[in-house]
N, CA, C and O of each residue as an XYZ file, in Angstrom:
720
protein
N      -9.091    -33.810      2.138
C      -9.682    -33.070      1.231
C     -11.201    -33.799      0.991
O     -11.114    -35.012      0.800
N     -11.903    -33.515      0.981
C     -13.541    -34.213      0.700
C     -14.172    -33.300     -0.301
O     -14.509    -32.151     -0.015
N     -14.360    -33.968     -1.766
C     -14.987    -32.880     -3.119
C     -16.268    -33.500     -2.404
O     -16.385    -34.543     -1.761
N     -17.181    -32.521     -2.728
C     -18.482    -32.761     -3.472
C     -19.370    -31.966     -4.169
O     -19.099    -30.773     -4.038
N     -20.375    -32.201     -4.891
C     -20.795    -31.019     -5.698
C     -22.131    -30.553     -4.950
O     -22.817    -31.441     -4.443
N     -22.470    -29.472     -4.866
C     -22.911    -28.458     -4.529
C     -24.050    -27.750     -5.571
O     -23.508    -26.840     -6.199
N     -25.478    -27.921     -5.923
C     -26.330    -27.611     -7.213
C     -25.723    -26.276     -6.850
O     -24.970    -25.949     -5.933
N     -26.500    -25.326     -8.248
C     -25.947    -24.005     -8.012
C     -27.461    -23.109     -6.832
O     -27.376    -22.178     -6.031
N     -28.591    -23.900     -7.244
C     -29.448    -23.405     -6.472
C     -29.351    -23.546     -4.377
O     -30.078    -22.959     -3.575
N     -28.090    -24.613     -4.045
C     -28.241    -24.929     -3.115
C     -26.835    -23.805     -2.378
O     -26.543    -23.612     -1.198
N     -26.190    -23.225     -3.708
C     -25.046    -22.507     -3.455
C     -24.882    -20.763     -3.617
O     -24.463    -20.048     -4.528
N     -25.354    -20.532     -2.458
C     -25.696    -18.623     -2.712
C     -24.138    -18.034     -3.549
O     -23.991    -17.179     -4.422
N     -23.370    -18.711     -3.002
C     -21.639    -17.735     -3.298
C     -21.730    -18.226     -5.467
O     -21.026    -17.630     -6.283
N     -22.474    -19.067     -5.761
C     -22.177    -19.495     -7.024
C     -22.898    -18.886     -8.189
O     -22.646    -19.099     -9.375
N     -23.774    -18.145     -7.730
C     -24.429    -16.967     -8.219
C     -23.683    -15.446     -8.907
O     -24.083    -14.822     -9.890
N     -22.546    -15.143     -8.059
C     -21.474    -14.384     -8.387
C     -20.632    -14.874     -9.090
O     -20.079    -14.291    -10.023
N     -20.391    -16.213     -8.665
C     -18.948    -16.279    -10.105
C     -20.038    -16.695    -11.469
O     -19.475    -16.905    -12.544
N     -21.042    -16.769    -11.438
C     -21.567    -16.941    -12.947
C     -22.104    -15.561    -13.356
O     -22.251    -15.412    -14.569
N     -22.405    -14.584    -12.607
C     -22.711    -13.267    -12.937
C     -21.956    -12.496    -14.320
O     -20.745    -12.719    -14.305
N     -22.222    -11.977    -15.040
C     -21.989    -11.190    -16.280
C     -22.040    -10.149    -15.710
O     -22.932     -9.601    -15.062
N     -20.238     -9.658    -16.178
C     -19.848     -8.473    -15.553
C     -19.766     -7.546    -16.426
O     -19.401     -7.841    -17.564
N     -20.154     -5.946    -16.021
C     -20.204     -4.839    -17.327
C     -18.720     -4.844    -17.486
O     -18.378     -4.592    -18.641
N     -17.657     -5.079    -16.577
C     -16.571     -4.714    -17.272
C     -16.249     -5.424    -18.267
O     -15.589     -4.863    -19.142
N     -16.515     -6.491    -18.399
C     -16.296     -7.611    -19.825
C     -16.927     -6.746    -21.060
O     -17.995     -7.178    -21.495
N     -16.427     -5.658    -21.629
C     -17.118     -5.242    -22.480
C     -15.732     -4.735    -23.522
O     -14.595     -4.842    -23.062
N     -15.930     -4.239    -24.801
C     -14.375     -4.198    -25.648
C     -15.308     -2.993    -26.770
O     -16.465     -2.608    -26.937
N     -14.592     -2.870    -27.066
C     -15.086     -1.766    -28.647
C     -15.163     -2.713    -29.359
O     -14.746     -3.844    -29.107
N     -15.906     -2.213    -30.683
C     -16.344     -3.459    -31.812
C     -15.289     -3.231    -32.617
O     -14.447     -2.363    -32.389
N     -15.282     -3.769    -33.304
C     -13.695     -4.057    -33.977
C     -13.749     -3.239    -35.204
O     -12.762     -3.117    -35.929
N     -15.354     -2.440    -35.552
C     -14.693     -0.853    -36.939
C     -14.013      0.150    -36.026
O     -13.099      0.908    -36.350
N     -14.614      0.040    -34.789
C     -14.019      1.296    -33.496
C     -12.522      0.739    -33.204
O     -11.532      1.448    -33.383
N     -12.470     -0.275    -32.849
C     -10.948     -0.711    -32.681
C      -9.836     -0.533    -33.799
O      -8.676     -0.168    -33.608
N     -10.323     -0.807    -34.788
C      -9.645      0.207    -35.780
C      -9.561      1.209    -36.019
O      -8.517      1.523    -36.591
N     -10.513      2.235    -35.755
C     -10.146      3.719    -36.063
C      -9.193      4.053    -34.926
O      -8.364      4.962    -34.974
N      -9.403      3.165    -33.818
C      -8.038      3.403    -32.348
C      -6.800      3.187    -32.779
O      -5.783      3.827    -32.512
N      -6.924      2.318    -33.411
C      -5.462      1.532    -34.114
C      -4.706      2.578    -35.008
O      -3.576      2.990    -34.745
N      -5.655      3.065    -36.390
C      -5.095      3.709    -37.085
C      -4.861      4.985    -37.151
O      -4.188      5.608    -37.972
N      -5.665      5.480    -35.911
C      -5.663      7.487    -35.494
C      -4.390      7.154    -34.709
O      -3.358      7.535    -35.261
N      -4.235      6.471    -33.439
C      -3.807      6.701    -31.842
C      -2.893      5.468    -32.192
O      -1.886      5.551    -31.490
N      -2.862      4.675    -32.771
C      -1.436      3.706    -32.830
C      -0.020      3.396    -32.901
O       0.829      2.590    -32.518
N      -0.221      4.564    -33.664
C       1.473      4.402    -34.299
C       1.371      3.705    -35.297
O       0.311      3.177    -35.631
N       2.905      3.550    -36.184
C       3.202      2.581    -36.694
C       2.839      1.652    -37.027
O       2.407      1.214    -38.094
N       3.078      1.121    -35.659
C       3.475     -0.647    -35.329
C       2.016     -0.814    -34.661
O       1.706     -2.004    -34.592
N       0.793      0.288    -34.024
C      -0.346     -0.319    -33.345
C       0.088     -0.256    -31.831
O       1.193      0.072    -31.401
N      -1.134     -0.680    -31.049
C      -0.855     -0.549    -29.606
C       0.104     -1.396    -29.481
O       0.695     -1.901    -30.435
N       0.323     -1.608    -28.352
C       1.987     -2.507    -27.663
C       1.254     -3.144    -26.602
O       1.557     -4.318    -26.392
N       0.136     -2.506    -25.708
C      -0.251     -2.959    -24.544
C      -1.367     -2.998    -24.075
O      -1.970     -2.066    -24.608
N      -2.389     -3.799    -23.015
C      -3.786     -2.947    -22.909
C      -3.786     -3.484    -21.521
O      -3.984     -4.644    -21.162
N      -3.496     -2.294    -20.713
C      -3.419     -2.024    -19.384
C      -4.392     -2.292    -18.206
O      -4.095     -2.336    -17.012
N      -5.593     -2.460    -18.762
C      -7.118     -2.823    -17.947
C      -7.689     -3.600    -18.818
O      -8.067     -3.235    -19.931
N      -7.813     -5.075    -18.210
C      -8.819     -5.992    -19.047
C      -8.870     -7.318    -18.701
O      -8.192     -7.866    -17.833
N      -9.619     -7.768    -19.343
C      -9.639     -9.243    -18.522
C      -9.386    -10.124    -19.940
O      -9.360     -9.455    -20.974
N      -9.211    -11.480    -20.046
C      -8.753    -12.055    -21.217
C      -9.597    -12.202    -22.263
O      -9.363    -12.403    -23.455
N     -10.952    -12.034    -21.463
C     -12.079    -12.149    -22.804
C     -12.575    -11.101    -23.278
O     -13.650    -11.125    -23.879
N     -11.730     -9.766    -23.049
C     -11.949     -8.746    -24.224
C     -10.804     -8.098    -24.388
O     -10.848     -6.898    -24.659
N      -9.500     -8.799    -24.249
C      -8.466     -7.716    -24.581
C      -8.123     -7.486    -25.970
O      -8.015     -8.578    -26.529
N      -7.917     -6.565    -26.721
C      -7.783     -6.260    -27.229
C      -6.703     -6.703    -28.265
O      -5.646     -7.123    -27.794
N      -6.895     -6.643    -30.096
C      -5.518     -7.434    -30.844
C      -4.909     -6.684    -31.248
O      -5.346     -5.553    -31.464
N      -3.637     -7.052    -31.506
C      -2.728     -6.262    -32.316
C      -3.482     -5.877    -33.744
O      -4.689     -5.671    -33.867
N      -2.307     -5.821    -34.975
C      -2.904     -5.552    -36.448
C      -2.706     -7.605    -37.035
O      -3.375     -8.169    -37.902
N      -1.838     -8.079    -36.367
C      -1.974     -9.205    -37.112
C      -2.898    -10.613    -36.187
O      -2.710    -11.822    -36.056
N      -4.024     -9.532    -35.658
C      -5.183    -10.476    -34.673
C      -4.477    -11.203    -33.582
O      -5.119    -12.083    -33.010
N      -3.064    -10.933    -33.149
C      -2.898    -11.373    -31.675
C      -3.774    -10.765    -30.391
O      -4.252     -9.631    -30.440
N      -3.898    -11.454    -29.486
C      -3.979    -10.817    -28.312
C      -3.211    -10.004    -27.981
O      -2.056    -10.399    -27.827
N      -3.529     -8.444    -27.714
C      -2.452     -7.930    -26.802
C      -1.844     -8.434    -25.739
O      -2.364     -9.478    -25.344
N      -0.714     -7.979    -24.996
C      -0.075     -8.258    -23.980
C      -1.093     -7.526    -23.512
O      -1.690     -6.671    -24.165
N      -1.419     -7.978    -21.870
C      -2.051     -6.870    -20.899
C      -2.124     -7.211    -19.472
O      -1.905     -8.365    -19.105
N      -2.363     -6.456    -18.810
C      -2.752     -6.502    -17.026
C      -4.083     -7.091    -16.894
O      -5.084     -6.513    -17.317
N      -4.114     -8.265    -16.296
C      -5.761     -8.637    -15.660
C      -5.734     -8.238    -14.223
O      -4.651     -8.250    -13.637
N      -6.726     -7.918    -13.658
C      -7.022     -7.928    -12.167
C      -6.682     -8.989    -11.108
O      -6.605     -8.891     -9.884
N      -6.488    -10.116    -12.002
C      -6.030    -11.197    -11.027
C      -5.413    -12.336    -11.951
O      -5.744    -12.421    -13.133
N      -4.651    -13.064    -11.461
C      -4.049    -14.162    -12.026
C      -4.521    -15.144    -13.107
O      -5.199    -16.147    -12.882
N      -3.995    -14.654    -14.548
C      -4.524    -15.590    -15.634
C      -3.472    -16.558    -16.391
O      -2.266    -16.348    -16.261
N      -3.777    -17.227    -16.891
C      -2.595    -18.021    -17.719
C      -2.399    -17.029    -19.283
O      -1.362    -17.208    -19.921
N      -2.915    -16.529    -19.542
C      -3.597    -15.852    -20.788
C      -2.601    -14.373    -20.269
O      -1.808    -14.237    -21.201
N      -2.289    -13.155    -19.130
C      -2.160    -12.424    -18.862
C      -0.706    -12.360    -18.693
O      -0.048    -13.353    -18.382
N      -0.091    -10.960    -18.938
C       1.460    -10.716    -19.134
C       1.591    -10.709    -17.162
O       2.411    -11.175    -16.371
N       0.458    -10.013    -17.039
C       1.290     -9.447    -15.883
C      -0.596     -9.194    -14.932
O      -1.728     -9.327    -15.396
N      -0.138     -8.816    -13.570
C      -1.281     -8.594    -12.810
C      -1.650     -7.189    -11.599
O      -1.071     -6.726    -10.616
N      -2.838     -6.908    -12.292
C      -2.907     -5.495    -11.410
C      -2.216     -4.405    -11.673
O      -1.072     -4.425    -11.220
N      -2.699     -2.936    -12.574
C      -2.233     -1.845    -13.506
C      -1.278     -1.067    -12.147
O      -0.110     -0.696    -12.261
N      -2.048     -0.963    -11.005
C      -1.753     -0.151    -10.037
C      -0.688     -0.420     -9.130
O      -0.437      0.243     -8.123
N       0.422     -2.233     -9.860
C       1.057     -2.825     -8.578
C       2.285     -2.665     -9.679
O       3.182     -3.506     -9.716
N       2.260     -1.456    -10.626
C       3.339     -1.797    -11.619
C       3.917     -0.710    -11.472
O       3.454      0.233    -10.832
N       5.304     -0.732    -12.219
C       5.771      0.069    -12.189
C       6.246      1.057    -13.756
O       7.391      0.809    -14.133
N       5.806      1.641    -14.242
C       5.452      2.468    -15.316
C       6.664      3.042    -15.897
O       6.644      3.154    -17.123
N       7.483      3.345    -15.418
C       8.575      4.198    -15.252
C      10.058      3.573    -16.255
O      10.966      4.118    -16.883
N       9.755      2.522    -16.032
C      10.408      1.482    -16.862
C      10.690      1.791    -18.297
O       9.720      2.383    -18.771
N      11.929      1.568    -19.429
C      11.852      1.677    -20.410
C      11.534      0.694    -21.210
O      12.222      0.632    -22.229
N      10.447     -0.356    -21.042
C      10.115     -1.252    -21.802
C       9.374     -1.487    -22.763
O       8.312     -0.880    -22.621
N       9.420     -2.198    -23.870
C       9.220     -1.989    -25.020
C       7.839     -2.507    -25.227
O       7.589     -2.506    -26.433
N       6.902     -2.925    -24.546
C       5.886     -3.701    -24.650
C       4.510     -2.353    -24.353
O       3.463     -2.394    -24.998
N       4.847     -1.023    -23.070
C       5.101     -0.147    -22.785
C       4.940      1.314    -24.218
O       4.134      2.233    -24.362
N       5.906      0.949    -24.854
C       5.820      2.021    -26.145
C       4.825      2.596    -26.305
O       4.654      3.740    -25.885
N       3.536      1.608    -27.254
C       2.227      2.306    -27.176
C       1.015      1.645    -26.724
O       0.310      1.045    -27.534
N       0.526      1.753    -24.681
C      -0.408      1.540    -24.571
C      -1.866      2.048    -24.840
O      -2.287      3.068    -25.385
N      -2.543      0.873    -24.210
C      -3.933      1.140    -24.198
C      -4.484      1.063    -23.394
O      -4.047      0.321    -22.514
N      -5.882      1.814    -23.144
C      -6.244      1.704    -21.798
C      -8.159      1.828    -22.129
O      -8.439      2.694    -22.959
N      -9.282      1.095    -21.581
C      -9.971      1.553    -21.808
C     -10.822      1.029    -20.406
O     -11.610      0.085    -20.349
N     -10.368      2.025    -19.209
C     -10.901      1.495    -17.657
C     -12.479      1.925    -17.642
O     -12.964      2.815    -18.341
N     -13.248      1.026    -16.606
C     -14.053      1.353    -16.289
C     -14.220      2.565    -15.966
O     -13.334      3.376    -15.695
N     -15.665      2.780    -15.986
C     -15.389      4.853    -15.404
C     -14.828      5.326    -13.892
O     -14.336      6.401    -13.548
N     -15.118      3.994    -13.058
C     -15.028      4.221    -11.976
C     -13.562      4.227    -11.451
O     -13.277      4.620    -10.320
N     -12.430      3.651    -12.569
C     -10.957      3.451    -12.576
C     -10.247      4.652    -13.514
O      -9.027      4.786    -13.606
N     -11.194      5.465    -14.166
C     -10.517      6.465    -14.929
C      -9.921      7.601    -14.355
O      -9.200      8.278    -15.089
N     -10.098      7.978    -13.063
C      -9.450      9.213    -12.388
C      -8.183      8.527    -11.464
O      -7.433      9.272    -10.833
N      -8.047      7.350    -11.444
C      -6.607      6.898    -10.641
C      -6.293      6.506    -11.766
O      -5.297      7.152    -12.092
N      -6.626      5.681    -12.700
C      -5.654      5.257    -14.221
C      -5.034      6.403    -14.623
O      -3.890      6.051    -14.909
N      -5.179      7.977    -14.868
C      -4.551      9.068    -14.989
C      -3.903      9.859    -13.930
O      -3.085     10.732    -14.222
N      -4.312      9.528    -12.401
C      -3.584     10.200    -12.189
C      -2.287      8.946    -11.850
O      -1.357      9.166    -11.074
N      -2.441      7.891    -12.462
C      -1.391      7.186    -12.077
C      -0.672      6.953    -13.622
O       0.292      6.197    -13.497
N      -0.806      7.245    -14.559
C       0.033      7.309    -15.719
C       0.658      8.859    -15.582
O       1.811      8.985    -15.995
N       0.135      9.800    -15.153
C       0.589     11.086    -14.662
C       1.822     10.918    -13.442
O       2.680     11.760    -13.178
N       1.647      9.645    -12.826
C       2.867      9.713    -11.743
C       4.139      8.977    -12.406
O       5.254      9.203    -11.937
N       4.014      8.302    -13.241
C       4.838      7.972    -14.199
C       5.195      8.283    -15.081
O       6.064      7.643    -15.674
N       4.718      9.310    -15.508
C       4.654     10.449    -16.672
C       4.670      9.547    -17.882
O       5.573      9.561    -18.719
N       3.734      8.853    -17.913
C       3.420      7.859    -19.549
C       2.283      7.678    -19.565
O       1.428      7.132    -18.867
N       2.428      8.704    -21.302
C       1.376      8.539    -22.281
C       1.165      7.589    -22.909
O       1.995      6.808    -23.374
N      -0.337      7.547    -23.014
C      -1.358      6.676    -23.194
C      -2.583      6.558    -24.087
O      -3.200      7.579    -23.786
N      -3.348      5.884    -25.062
C      -4.222      6.298    -25.321
C      -5.620      5.951    -24.764
O      -5.667      4.721    -24.789
N      -6.573      6.344    -24.361
C      -7.469      6.528    -22.850
C      -8.796      6.360    -24.046
O      -9.035      7.084    -25.013
N      -9.355      5.409    -23.674
C     -11.040      5.168    -24.396
C     -12.209      5.563    -22.927
O     -12.536      4.749    -22.062
N     -12.523      6.591    -22.986
C     -13.681      6.861    -21.896
C     -15.073      6.993    -22.418
O     -15.317      7.335    -23.575
N     -16.277      6.613    -21.222
C     -17.560      7.232    -21.564
C     -18.178      8.590    -20.782
O     -18.593      8.648    -19.624
N     -18.123      9.432    -21.569
C     -18.639     10.856    -21.000
C     -19.678     10.231    -21.071
O     -20.057      9.504    -21.990
N     -20.514     10.643    -19.486
C     -22.075     10.414    -19.372
C     -22.500     11.600    -18.315
O     -21.591     12.163    -17.705
N     -23.743     11.954    -18.108
C     -24.065     12.683    -17.281
C     -24.203     12.292    -16.222
O     -24.169     11.075    -16.038
N     -24.389     13.098    -15.249
C     -23.364     14.048    -15.116
C     -22.202     14.012    -15.190
O     -21.792     13.011    -14.602
N     -21.206     14.748    -15.730
C     -19.942     14.335    -16.084
C     -19.259     14.458    -14.897
O     -19.585     15.257    -14.019
N     -17.956     13.404    -14.806
C     -17.216     13.129    -13.782
C     -16.229     14.091    -13.366
O     -16.170     15.153    -13.985
N     -15.373     13.852    -12.317
C     -14.338     14.733    -11.687
C     -13.439     14.711    -12.443
O     -12.647     15.651    -12.381
N     -13.221     13.674    -13.412
C     -11.529     13.652    -13.999
C     -11.661     14.024    -15.406
O     -10.581     13.968    -15.993
N     -13.049     14.533    -16.421
C     -13.484     15.004    -17.740
C     -11.984     16.341    -17.440
O     -10.892     16.127    -17.967
N     -12.138     17.185    -16.854
C     -11.457     18.203    -17.269
C     -10.172     17.709    -17.358
O      -9.550     18.333    -18.218
N      -9.509     16.839    -16.821
C      -8.057     16.664    -16.591
C      -7.929     15.737    -17.791
O      -6.983     15.930    -18.555
N      -8.708     14.839    -18.012
C      -8.210     14.014    -19.137
C      -8.146     15.066    -20.516
O      -7.287     14.951    -21.390
N      -9.257     16.130    -20.522
C      -8.807     17.044    -21.669
C      -7.730     18.012    -21.689
O      -6.974     18.348    -22.601
N      -7.849     18.475    -20.200
C      -5.643     19.111    -20.358
C      -4.697     18.153    -20.508
O      -3.526     18.533    -20.493
N      -4.918     17.044    -20.644
C      -3.373     16.216    -20.306
C      -3.427     15.672    -22.017
O      -2.356     15.329    -22.518
N      -4.328     15.630    -22.615
C      -4.327     15.466    -24.001
C      -4.187     15.866    -24.878
O      -4.830     16.880    -25.150
N      -3.306     15.335    -25.801
C      -3.009     16.337    -27.401
C      -3.754     15.905    -28.337
O      -3.965     16.491    -29.399
N      -4.033     15.242    -28.125
C      -5.215     14.670    -29.675
C      -6.845     13.854    -28.780
O      -6.830     13.148    -27.771
N      -7.937     14.243    -29.513
C      -8.849     13.241    -29.051
C     -10.004     13.426    -29.999
O     -10.197     14.333    -30.809
N     -10.687     12.423    -29.734
C     -11.462     11.903    -31.356
C     -12.790     11.371    -30.701
O     -12.597     10.620    -29.745
N     -14.109     11.619    -31.036
C     -15.368     11.253    -30.397
C     -15.649     10.191    -31.463
O     -15.786     10.240    -32.685
N     -15.685      9.233    -30.570
C     -16.070      7.390    -31.582
C     -17.562      6.954    -31.776
O     -18.065      6.288    -32.681
N     -18.264      7.664    -30.387
C     -19.706      7.065    -30.885
C     -20.430      8.049    -29.993
O     -19.856      8.673    -29.101
N     -21.458      8.138    -30.216
C     -22.690      8.889    -29.567
C     -23.562      8.096    -28.347
O     -23.571      6.875    -28.194
N     -24.134      8.872    -27.695
C     -24.659      8.466    -26.154
C     -26.162      7.470    -27.018
O     -27.072      7.990    -27.665
N     -26.012      6.271    -26.789
C     -27.437      5.742    -27.428
C     -27.089      4.912    -28.465
O     -28.073      4.378    -28.978
N     -25.641      4.508    -29.132
C     -24.944      3.778    -30.396
C     -24.980      2.700    -29.905
O     -24.435      2.557    -28.810
N     -25.719      1.423    -30.630
C     -25.875      0.507    -30.436
C     -25.142     -0.174    -31.284
O     -25.563     -1.318    -31.462
N     -23.761      0.241    -32.145
C     -23.139     -0.403    -33.124
C     -21.436      0.004    -32.098
O     -20.538     -0.654    -32.623
N     -21.003      0.669    -31.150
C     -19.856      0.901    -30.466
C     -19.247     -0.165    -29.331
O     -18.025     -0.110    -29.193
N     -19.824     -0.935    -28.670
C     -19.453     -1.555    -27.585
C     -20.149     -3.180    -28.106
O     -21.159     -3.441    -28.760
N     -19.307     -3.883    -27.605
C     -19.668     -5.222    -27.543
C     -19.788     -5.858    -26.362
O     -18.655     -6.258    -26.094
N     -20.589     -6.194    -25.447
C     -21.072     -6.546    -24.225
C     -20.865     -8.459    -24.754
O     -20.924     -9.120    -25.791
N     -20.559     -8.725    -23.001
C     -20.368    -10.067    -23.121
C     -22.044    -10.824    -22.325
O     -22.878    -10.461    -21.495
N     -21.804    -12.000    -23.194
C     -23.879    -12.587    -22.812
C     -23.624    -13.570    -22.584
O     -22.428    -13.853    -22.659
N     -24.818    -14.875    -22.088
C     -24.253    -15.916    -22.232
C     -24.340    -16.685    -23.750
O     -24.300    -17.910    -23.629
N     -24.435    -16.272    -24.960
C     -25.026    -16.245    -26.661
C     -23.227    -15.778    -26.684
O     -22.630    -16.187    -27.680
N     -22.462    -15.043    -25.750
C     -21.468    -14.871    -26.616
C     -21.279    -13.127    -26.734
O     -21.979    -12.416    -26.013
N     -20.304    -12.525    -27.672
C     -20.378    -11.147    -28.036
C     -21.041    -10.269    -28.531
O     -20.606     -9.823    -29.592
N     -22.603     -9.549    -27.867
C     -23.385     -9.121    -28.557
C     -23.028     -7.853    -28.986
O     -21.819     -7.724    -29.180
N     -23.686     -6.919    -29.183
C     -23.725     -4.958    -29.410
C     -24.127     -4.848    -28.190
O     -24.689     -5.806    -27.658
N     -23.905     -3.578    -27.460
C     -24.372     -2.873    -26.354
C     -25.542     -2.452    -26.990
O     -25.430     -1.901    -28.085
N     -26.830     -2.641    -26.411
C     -27.970     -1.764    -27.110
C     -27.559     -0.189    -26.887
O     -27.188      0.258    -27.972
N     -27.503      0.725    -25.937
C     -27.982      1.451    -25.547
C     -26.816      2.195    -24.477
O     -26.868      2.245    -23.248
N     -25.701      2.777    -25.452
C     -24.473      3.088    -24.234
C     -24.875      4.669    -24.066
O     -25.468      5.588    -24.632
N     -24.172      4.352    -22.951
C     -24.835      5.180    -21.871
C     -23.999      6.482    -21.843
O     -23.934      6.962    -20.711
N     -23.178      7.350    -23.042
C     -22.806      8.140    -22.791
C     -22.002      8.267    -24.294
O     -21.734      7.351    -25.071
N     -21.799      9.286    -24.389
C     -20.540      9.412    -26.082
C     -19.246      8.785    -25.626
O     -18.670      8.907    -24.545
N     -18.911      8.070    -26.723
C     -17.745      6.946    -26.208
C     -16.347      8.030    -26.993
O     -16.397      8.381    -28.172
N     -15.299      8.374    -26.127
C     -14.113      9.202    -26.660
C     -12.828      8.733    -26.446
O     -12.614      7.978    -25.497
N     -11.926      9.084    -27.215
C     -10.495      8.379    -27.105
C      -9.648      9.767    -27.066
O      -9.696     10.796    -27.741
N      -9.004      9.416    -26.181
C      -7.853     10.766    -26.042
C      -6.618      9.785    -25.868
O      -6.553      8.648    -25.403
N      -5.433     10.834    -26.536
C      -4.122     10.647    -26.324
C      -3.701     11.156    -25.316
O      -3.922     12.357    -25.472
N      -3.018     10.943    -23.941
C      -2.625     11.959    -23.071
C      -1.289     11.513    -22.648
O      -0.848     10.385    -22.429
N      -0.650     12.910    -22.577
C       0.659     13.232    -22.710
C       0.938     13.772    -21.545
O       0.192     14.696    -21.221
N       2.159     13.358    -20.476
C       2.468     14.330    -19.367
C       3.844     14.713    -19.427
O       4.301     15.506    -18.603
């Protein structure tokens, strides 16, 4: 094997590895505290079902929640939510939490339903409403609007300077506790 340096300018693949992703967002600490208090039970949430290492939420003691990531990493507990068997009675699944990208909300809900796994789910309600909106309302026993469209204090997004406030969220931010 021969290694050599190729500058970003000369490497078209490099751009994709350096691009910041909208997937790399998280609830602001104040809203996460509301989620923990209102939906986390006595012990708080025990697992983050879809996240990156960089935006995994923290438990009540400030420790990053165990989590599934899209690809193997040193900090993830397991990989790919959709490759897991959630019917097992494992302690980490006692109070799971998920804030999936909008495109995955429907598949996540169907996957959770297939295992009859209750879960706290955070979603953005955008216009036009997605096909999964009536489903999440039907399957939820509790819900709470966390923030309104345009709020600049609800979500943090990754930037080259670190975590910054999302300046204009594209829809209302809701939390649901779904039960099957």
